[in-house]
C-alpha positions in Angstrom: 20.9 -8.1 1.4 18.7 -10.6 2.6 15.1 -9.6 3.9 15.3 -6.1 1.9 13.0 -5.8 -0.9 12.7 -2.9 -3.6 9.3 -1.3 -4.3 8.4 1.8 -6.2 5.8 3.9 -5.1 4.3 6.7 -7.3 3.0 9.8 -5.3 0.0 11.9 -6.1 2.0 14.2 -8.1 3.3 11.2 -10.3 6.8 11.1 -8.7 8.3 7.9 -8.6 10.1 7.1 -4.9 12.2 3.6 -5.0 12.0 2.5 -1.4 14.1 -0.3 0.1 11.8 -2.4 2.5 12.4 -4.8 5.3 10.8 -8.0 5.0 11.9 -9.3 8.6 10.1 -6.4 10.9 6.4 -7.2 10.2 5.5 -4.2 8.2 2.5 -3.1 5.7 2.7 -0.8 3.1 1.3 1.9 4.9 4.0 1.7 7.7 6.4 1.8 4.8 5.2 4.9 3.2 4.9 6.7 6.3 8.4 5.7 7.4 9.5 7.2 4.3 7.3 10.2 4.8 5.3 9.6 1.8 1.2 11.4 2.2 -0.1 8.3 3.6 -1.9 8.8 6.8 -3.1 5.5 8.0 -5.8 7.7 10.1 -7.2 4.2 11.8 -3.8 2.8 12.8 -3.8 -0.2 10.2 -7.3 -1.7 11.2 -8.7 -1.3 7.6 -11.1 1.2 8.9 -10.5 3.8 6.8 -9.3 4.3 3.2 -6.5 6.9 4.0 -3.7 4.3 2.8 -5.7 3.6 -0.6 -3.3 2.6 -3.2 -3.2 1.1 -6.7 -1.3 -2.0 -7.6 0.5 -1.1 -10.9 2.9 -4.4 -11.1 1.7 -7.8 -12.1 2.5 -9.3 -8.5 0.3 -11.9 -7.1 -0.8 -10.7 -3.8 -3.0 -12.1 -1.0 -6.7 -11.6 -1.5 -8.6 -8.9 0.1 -10.0 -9.9 3.2 -13.6 -9.0 4.1 -12.5 -6.1 6.2 -10.7 -4.5 3.4 -13.5 -5.2 1.0 -16.0 -3.2 3.4 -13.8 -0.5 3.2 -13.2 -0.5 -0.1 -16.7 -0.3 -0.8 -16.9 3.0 0.7 -14.0 4.4 -0.3 -13.7 7.0 -3.3 -11.8 6.7 -6.6 -11.8 2.6 -6.2 -10.5 0.6 -9.1 -10.0 -2.9 -9.7 -6.6 -3.0 -8.5 -7.5 -1.0 -5.3 -5.9 -2.1 -2.2 -5.6 -0.5 1.4 -1.4 -0.5 2.1 -2.5 -1.6 5.8 -3.7 -4.9 4.8 -0.5 -5.7 2.5 2.2 -6.7 4.7 5.9 -7.0 3.3 7.0 -10.1 2.1 9.9 -11.2 0.1 7.7 -12.0 -3.2 6.7 -8.5 -3.2 10.2 -7.3 -4.5 9.7 -5.1 -7.4 6.0 -4.2 -6.6 5.2 -0.8 -7.9 1.8 1.0 -6.6 0.6 4.3 -6.9 -1.0 6.3 -4.0 -4.7 6.9 -4.7 -6.7 10.6 -4.9 -7.7 11.7 -1.7 -11.6 12.9 -0.6 -14.3 12.9 -2.5 
């Protein structure tokens, strides 16, 4: 079906979840994970003001660069790696088909 991509999310226990993601609803990765009831809080509502949707990009996709707000938040987050992103800043698009991410650890 057009406008549906497949994304794999590895939860904090290592279990893989294969998700179908609509690209025509202006959703981001945080919202997608929440819609599948995966443990992503999105405390700030997607404003890049918390790191409760922190995830690691595992696949070799070219994604939009981090904006200044995302960079600033990741500078304050725990367990940040070079492949860290905030799910709320990754808006679903057709070129993300096959994306694989892992939910970051929580806390500090």
